[in-house]
SEMAR-627041 format. One record per residue (C-alpha): x, y, z. Coordinates in Angstrom, 2 decimals, padded with zeros to 5 digits. Example, Ala and Ser with C-alpha at 12.3 -4.5 7.8 and 13.67 -1.06 7.14 Angstrom:
<rs>
         x         y         z
    012.30   -004.50    007.80
    013.67   -001.06    007.14
</rs>
This chain:
<rs>
         x         y         z
    006.93    032.55    217.97
    007.25    031.59    221.63
    005.71    033.89    224.26
    005.36    033.83    228.02
    002.61    035.78    229.76
    004.07    038.69    231.73
    003.42    038.89    235.45
    003.64    042.72    235.45
    001.71    045.42    233.62
    004.62    045.95    231.24
    004.39    044.08    227.92
    006.75    041.15    227.31
    010.19    041.99    226.01
    010.94    041.03    222.43
    013.88    038.69    221.86
    015.20    038.86    218.29
    017.00    035.57    217.67
    019.63    035.88    214.95
    019.92    033.38    212.13
    022.52    032.26    211.41
    024.20    031.83    214.79
    026.20    029.18    216.64
    028.26    026.35    215.19
    029.83    026.91    211.79
    030.76    024.03    209.50
    034.41    024.09    210.62
    033.52    023.90    214.31
    030.95    021.18    213.74
    033.51    019.17    211.77
    036.22    019.57    214.43
    033.96    018.45    217.28
    032.75    015.45    215.27
    036.34    014.42    214.59
    037.07    014.22    218.33
    033.76    012.48    219.09
    034.24    009.88    216.35
    037.87    009.32    217.34
    036.72    008.58    220.91
    034.17    006.12    219.55
    036.74    004.42    217.31
    039.62    004.07    219.79
    038.13    004.74    223.20
    039.68    007.26    225.58
    042.04    008.90    225.94
    042.19    010.93    222.74
    044.68    013.78    223.02
    043.79    017.16    221.51
    046.42    019.81    220.93
    044.92    023.06    222.24
    041.17    023.57    222.80
    039.47    021.94    219.81
    037.38    025.13    219.50
    037.32    028.18    221.76
    034.34    027.38    223.95
    034.61    026.31    227.58
    031.46    024.17    227.47
    032.51    022.22    224.39
    035.90    021.51    225.93
    034.40    020.42    229.26
    031.93    018.10    227.51
    034.66    016.40    225.49
    036.87    016.12    228.57
    034.04    014.29    230.32
    033.98    011.81    227.43
    037.71    011.14    227.61
    039.43    013.82    225.54
    042.66    015.14    227.05
    043.60    018.68    226.05
    047.28    019.61    225.93
    049.10    022.72    224.76
    052.08    020.94    223.23
    052.55    017.66    221.38
    055.39    016.80    223.79
    052.68    016.18    226.41
    051.20    013.34    224.33
    052.56    009.84    225.09
    054.66    008.40    222.26
    052.57    006.48    219.74
    049.25    007.92    221.00
    046.56    009.63    218.94
    046.57    013.44    218.75
    043.98    015.71    217.14
    045.03    019.14    215.89
    042.48    021.82    216.75
    040.30    023.74    214.29
    042.71    026.69    214.48
    045.52    024.86    212.67
    049.15    024.26    213.54
    052.53    025.20    212.06
    054.41    022.50    210.11
    056.88    022.14    212.98
    054.12    020.60    215.11
    053.53    017.87    212.54
    057.27    017.24    212.28
    057.67    016.83    216.05
    054.54    014.65    216.19
    056.00    012.39    213.49
    059.25    012.14    215.44
    057.27    010.98    218.49
    055.41    008.37    216.44
    052.05    010.01    217.11
    048.94    009.15    215.14
    047.57    012.43    213.80
    044.06    013.60    212.99
    043.81    017.07    211.53
    040.69    019.02    212.54
    041.97    022.29    211.05
    039.10    024.23    209.49
    039.40    023.96    205.69
    039.11    027.76    205.46
    042.16    028.11    207.71
    043.98    025.56    205.57
    043.22    027.81    202.57
    045.09    030.66    204.29
    048.04    028.32    204.93
    048.17    027.50    201.20
    048.12    031.21    200.36
    050.98    031.92    202.77
    053.16    029.18    201.30
    052.36    030.19    197.71
    053.20    033.86    198.26
    056.40    032.96    200.13
    057.53    030.64    197.34
    057.02    033.49    194.87
    059.20    035.83    196.91
    056.54    038.15    198.34
    056.60    039.89    201.68
    053.35    038.72    203.30
    051.32    040.99    205.55
    049.13    038.89    207.86
    046.21    040.79    209.37
    045.45    039.18    212.71
    045.78    039.15    216.47
    049.18    038.33    217.94
    049.18    035.15    220.00
    045.93    033.73    218.61
    046.35    030.05    217.79
    045.26    030.51    214.19
    047.83    033.25    213.69
    050.58    031.15    215.30
    049.76    028.32    212.91
    049.68    030.53    209.83
    052.95    032.29    210.65
    054.60    028.88    210.94
    053.92    028.17    207.26
    056.05    031.11    206.09
    057.91    032.47    209.15
    060.58    034.36    207.20
    058.11    036.14    204.93
    055.20    037.08    207.21
    054.75    040.45    208.92
    051.88    040.59    211.41
    049.69    043.70    211.64
    046.53    044.43    213.61
    045.78    048.09    212.83
    046.29    050.73    210.11
    048.98    052.20    212.38
    050.87    048.90    212.16
    050.73    049.19    208.37
    052.30    052.65    208.53
    055.23    051.21    210.51
    056.00    048.40    208.05
    059.45    048.35    206.46
    059.43    046.03    203.44
    062.16    045.43    200.87
    060.10    045.81    197.70
    056.79    047.72    197.79
    055.78    046.07    194.51
    056.08    042.53    195.89
    053.67    042.64    198.81
    050.77    040.30    199.47
    048.27    040.15    202.31
    046.25    037.44    204.04
    043.93    037.52    207.06
    042.98    035.62    210.17
    039.59    034.09    209.40
    037.74    035.33    212.52
    038.39    039.06    212.35
    035.84    041.84    212.35
    035.07    042.44    208.70
    035.04    046.21    209.26
    038.39    046.16    211.10
    040.01    044.00    208.42
    038.75    046.28    205.64
    040.24    049.31    207.39
    043.63    047.60    207.51
    043.34    046.44    203.89
    042.51    050.01    202.81
    045.64    051.23    204.60
    047.70    048.50    202.92
    046.41    049.36    199.46
    047.03    053.05    200.05
    050.64    052.43    201.03
    051.30    049.50    198.66
    049.05    050.03    195.61
    050.26    046.84    193.94
    049.62    044.64    196.99
    048.10    041.29    196.07
    045.22    039.84    198.07
    043.71    036.37    198.26
    041.55    035.10    195.39
    038.69    034.85    197.86
    038.02    036.66    201.12
    040.03    035.08    203.96
    037.47    036.01    206.61
    035.29    032.95    206.75
    031.70    032.88    205.53
    030.40    032.10    209.05
    032.25    035.00    210.67
    030.91    037.37    208.01
    027.35    035.99    208.20
    027.21    036.26    211.98
    028.56    039.80    211.90
    026.01    040.74    209.23
    023.25    039.37    211.46
    024.59    041.34    214.44
    024.45    044.56    212.40
    020.75    043.96    211.79
    020.17    043.11    215.46
    021.94    046.29    216.53
    019.59    048.39    214.39
    016.52    046.91    216.07
    017.58    045.98    219.60
    018.34    047.98    222.74
    020.76    045.30    223.93
    022.60    042.57    222.02
    023.66    039.44    223.90
    026.35    037.28    222.29
    026.71    033.80    223.75
    030.34    032.75    223.52
    033.53    032.33    225.53
    036.06    035.06    226.24
    038.66    033.01    224.33
    036.51    033.07    221.17
    037.82    035.68    218.74
    034.75    035.60    216.51
    032.40    036.02    219.50
    034.31    039.03    220.80
    034.27    040.60    217.34
    030.46    040.23    217.25
    030.18    042.27    220.44
    032.41    044.93    218.91
    030.25    045.04    215.78
    027.10    045.54    217.86
    028.72    048.36    219.82
    029.98    050.03    216.65
    026.44    049.97    215.24
    024.84    051.69    218.20
    023.54    048.95    220.49
    024.62    048.06    224.00
    026.22    044.61    223.88
    027.47    041.90    226.23
    029.43    038.69    225.80
    028.15    035.91    228.05
    029.62    032.43    228.37
    026.29    031.00    229.47
    023.06    031.84    231.28
    024.86    032.14    234.63
    026.55    035.31    233.33
    023.24    037.01    232.52
    022.62    040.02    234.77
    018.99    041.15    235.05
    020.21    044.69    235.80
    021.33    044.95    232.16
    017.67    044.74    231.13
    016.47    047.86    232.94
    014.79    050.01    230.31
    015.34    047.37    227.64
    012.35    046.36    225.52
    014.08    044.54    222.66
    016.97    042.11    223.10
    019.04    040.82    220.22
    020.36    037.32    220.88
    023.02    035.46    218.95
    025.99    033.16    219.53
    029.53    032.74    218.32
    030.60    030.08    215.86
    031.85    027.77    218.62
    028.89    028.10    221.03
    026.45    025.18    221.40
    022.78    025.95    220.73
    021.74    024.59    224.14
    023.40    027.64    225.73
    021.19    029.94    223.66
    018.11    027.93    224.66
    019.00    028.36    228.33
    019.32    032.14    227.93
    015.91    032.26    226.23
    014.44    030.25    229.10
    015.89    032.68    231.63
    014.55    035.71    229.75
    011.10    034.13    229.57
    011.15    033.44    233.30
    011.69    037.10    234.21
    008.63    039.04    235.46
    007.94    040.71    232.11
    008.27    037.48    230.16
    009.46    037.48    226.57
    008.33    036.81    223.03
    010.90    035.30    220.66
    011.14    036.15    216.98
    013.68    034.63    214.61
    015.46    037.21    212.48
    016.83    035.36    209.46
    019.53    037.40    207.72
    021.31    034.68    205.72
    020.28    031.14    204.82
    023.52    029.39    205.71
    024.09    025.97    204.15
    027.68    024.77    204.44
    029.22    021.42    205.33
    032.82    020.18    205.29
    033.84    016.57    204.68
    035.56    014.62    207.44
    039.23    013.70    206.85
    039.99    010.37    205.17
    042.39    009.53    208.02
    039.40    009.41    210.38
    037.72    006.76    208.24
    040.89    004.68    208.29
    040.97    005.00    212.07
    037.34    003.87    212.30
    038.02    000.84    210.11
    041.05   -000.09    212.21
    038.91    000.13    215.34
    036.39   -002.32    213.88
    038.96   -005.05    213.40
</rs>
């Protein structure tokens, strides 16, 4: 436990620090792929879309020589391009091949699993209901794997509006970073309307998203205010704020310590602190430092909800790139 001595008569605030929090295995893998590619080839290394949805991660990699683009057509012919953790539709790979680009795939393996599910259901003639947020990069990538079969829904109301050819040949898949509660509400609506709907063999919502939301539920029960460190572009971070609000706590999403407003702490004795799956731990440390520096000070307690141990292997194509760079 870390404690600062208060400079007022009020006792120090308690900061409950969620565990797990921060980088998941897919984010850690994606960032390492870009870092190791820069080491192997030197800059520039082109990255299609933000490698993960965090402004600080992107800025740090840009400073090292990564160049972020929104379309493979922006990458010079023959150059190296990294596909972000959110995945891409097959058409992106096809156009990249036509341009002679070297490709490194940093797609999270759990997103790749959803791509496999989409292709398998489509090949078997199912209408596929994809639960997700329109326009999100992960959803764009998944739809591209079975564009003629996928129907996107976000809410139970969207389910009610579906018009499908055969109610007995319906399958569903999910964006990996959804609110577990929201996804379950949509799945319940799907099963009520299509009782024979087939779901994935394993939950599509990733282990890290679920673990972080579980930790937020516990924080919300014990804290007056929950702070989630993460960028506005981060779907999983925004869902964590929603979970905290749904479970009775005030909650704020902050990109970094500069967004912290001391006025939020009026009347607050216990603060829950966590971070999204793409937020670096240093940002959490800076928020803790700021809370400790306030007149009341703060004591920090770690609240371990899940012991998270997960790692993903790096792609074999990265090793080949490293060996080529050593010649």
